N, C-alpha and C positions, 0 to 999 in steps of 0.2 A: 440564553446560554451565559455562562459565567464569563465575565469580561477579564482581560488581561491588564496588568498595570500599565498605564500610559503616562503617568506623572511621577515627577521625582518625589513627591509627598507619599506615594503609596506605600503602605506599611509592610507589604509582602514582598520579598525579594523575587526575582524573575523565576528562579527554579520552582519555588513554592507556588507561585501563581500559575505557572504552566501545569504543574502536577494537580492542583486544585481544579483548574480548568478541564483537564482530562478527566479526572475522576467525578467531578460534580455535574458535567454536562449530561442532561437525560435525553433520551432519544426524542421525547416529545418537545424538548426545546429548540430543535433543529428545524428551521424553516422549511416549508415545502419545497420552495424554489431551490434551497440549497441541495435537497435530495434529488430533485430532478436534474440538476447540473450534475452532481455526483454521478448519477447513473450514466449519463452521457460520457463523462470523462473515464469512468471505470471501463465501460464497453470500448472506448477509443484506445485505451491503453492496452487492454487485452488484445485487440485487433493488432496494434502495432507490435506487440510482443509475438504474436503468432506470425506475423509477416517475417519478423526478424530471426524466428527460429529456423528458417530454412537457409539463412545466409551462414557463411563460414563462421562468424562470431557465434551464432546460436548453435552450431553444431560443436564447435570448441568448448563452450560453457557447459553445454548439456553433457558432453563427454567427461568433463572435469567433475561435475557434480555426480555423475553416474559411478565414477571411479572412487568418490569420497567415501562410499558405503556409509552405513548408518540406518536409522529408522526411515521408513518410507511413509510419511505422514502428510505430505503436501505435494501437489503436482507442479511439474515443470512443463509449462504450456509448450504445446507443439512437440514436446521431447518424447512423448509416450512413456514417462517414468514418473515416479515419485521419489521423494527424497526427505531428509530432514527438513522442517520448516525454514530454518536458517539457510540452508543450501537452495532450496527451491526459490526462496526470495532473493538470494544472490543471483541465481541463473535468470529468473524472470525480470529482475531489476536491470541487469546486464543488457537483456534483449530489449527491453522497454526503452532503453536509451540509445540502443544502436543505430536507429534510423534518425535520430534527433527530431522526431515528431512528437508533440505532446500537446496538451491543452494550453499552451501559451507560456507555460513555466515548468521547470523540471520537478516541481514537488509531487505532481501525480505519478511519474515514473519511479519515485522512491516510495511513496506511500501505498500505491496499489499492490505491488508485489508483497510487501510486507503484511498489509492487511489480509490479502488473499491467503497467504501462508498460514497465518494465525486463526482466522475463521474457519479454514478447512481442518487444521489440526484439532481445534477445539470443538469441530462439528457446530459451529453457530450458524446463525441464519443469515439471509441475504440483507436484512435490514441491519443486523449487526454489522456487516460489511460497510454497508453505506454510513452508519454512524461512526465507525472507525475511520473511514476515509475523510469524512467531513472534519472530524475533530483533528486528524492528522495534518490536513492541509491547513486548517486554521492555526496550528502550532508552527507549522512550517513557514 
């Protein structure tokens, strides 16, 4: 994986380094252990999101997204509807954070909903989801 700058003498600025890291990291550069951990964290976050979908906050955000109208390209978990990717990510991210359970830090609850929405909208693979998650968490 491409490394981010960690010393004052690095020639790239932080934004350029992050962009390079995101664009240049290849699927085969991601260690197997990271992918295994990512799989569990993604499943955990989906489970938390589904659990929260039955709570008042889940119903409120799902209703809000349903009323927003727009393209129906990404799933709102537990809501029985599809929405624009940004709105699905908003709803799923709200629910993922609602119970305050996560993999030990809140990065997972921000990255998973966004990655799920993009991967579904673009009809990408499960491996693409894993890669996006690992890279997103590393950037976070």
